[in-house]
C-alpha positions, 0 to 999 in steps of 0.5 A: 486600512486607511487610504492616503490622500496626500503625501509630501515627500522631501519637499524643499522650496528655496528662493535664492538663498532663503530656504522657506521649506526644508525637506518637508515630509507629511501624510494625510489619510482620507477623512482626516482633518490635519493642521499645519501650524507654526510661527509667522514665516515658518513656511506654512503657506509656501508648503500649501503653494507647492502642493497646489501648483502655485510654486514649483519646489526646488526638490521633492515630490507630491503624491495625491490619491496614490499618484505622484503628481509633482516631481523634481528631476535630478537636473533641476527641471520640473515635470508633472506626472499625470496618470489615469483619466488625466494622462491624455490631457496633461502628458505634455505639461512640464509642470502642474498648474493650479487649475489642473490640480483643482480638476484633479480634486484639490481646492483651497482658500487663501488667508486674504479673502479672494472673492469676486466682490462685485458679483453675487453670492450665487455667481461667485459659486457658479463661476467656480464650477467653470473648471468642471465645464465640458463645453468649449468656445464653439458650444458656448457661442452657439449655446449648445451647452444649455443643459450643462448650464442648467445642471450647474445652476441647480447644483449651485442652489443645492450647494448654497442650501447645504452651506446655509447661504440660500437667503443671501444668494442675491447679495453682493459678496462684498456686502456680506459680514466677514464670517459669511464671506469666509463661508462663501469662499469655502462654498466656492471651493466646494463647487469644484467638487474637491476630495482634499480641501486646503484652508489657509487661516480660515479664522483670520480676522474672525471674532470668537462667535464667528470662529466657533461657527467656523469650527462647527462648519468645517466639521459639518462639511467634512462629513457632508461632502466626504472631505479630507481637510488640510488647514493652516491656522493660528487660532489654537482653540480651533486647531485643538478642537477640530484636528485629528493630527497636527504638524508643526513647522519652524523656520521651514523645518518640521519639528513635531507631529502628533495628536493635539494632546501630544503637540500641546505637551511637546516642549520643543513646540512650546518653546518655538510657538505655543508658549506657556499660559500666564497662569501656569 
């Protein structure tokens, strides 16, 4: 029996009179790679922003690993529902925040690369581990957390080896080729120890070789890190090659869901987004 990792339930995101996401429902099971596709402006990144706590939805709920983490009150007020190990830490929170959601086991990348450009590859990944640090101002001031720091540094070395960036560990992030910067951004997300990895247009700006390498890389890290992957992507070869299932948005509304083969042959999706090949 499959285990559900993410459930988006009747989510609507409205900005004034503009409805960016309209009553979205989707589910992702553990170990899946699921894509969210659609034309520019369809609401894909807005949906990601709701799931990761960047936006508070106008309506709806988000479930993560069987627990409702975001819910809209009938009065229009938001609250975060944290249970289990997070109950004591977040009981009084009125709304989820991205850092709290990251600690729960979600990590994401962005369409526009957001590395710390002047830092080294090693330090970019090490800084991302801050969300898992148990120390505080007192322990940091008096260097009482040296054991934990040493453990994190060892883990960074292991992670760089696992993603193929060891030989670039001392390079500045902005000195890397574009494809390696994308890989570093994903490595930084992996440093937060996620269960669900959200990738927002990871192939944007890549050449064909870099895209092929990225496709293989995503498949590798899914197995290596036991990940569930949720991605937005316009590169249809990548989407069709790697996805187990695909959701399609158009003007904020879900218009189709299915396997890559089903989506490729869905006339509504063809009309709204995919189009027809020139030689058809």
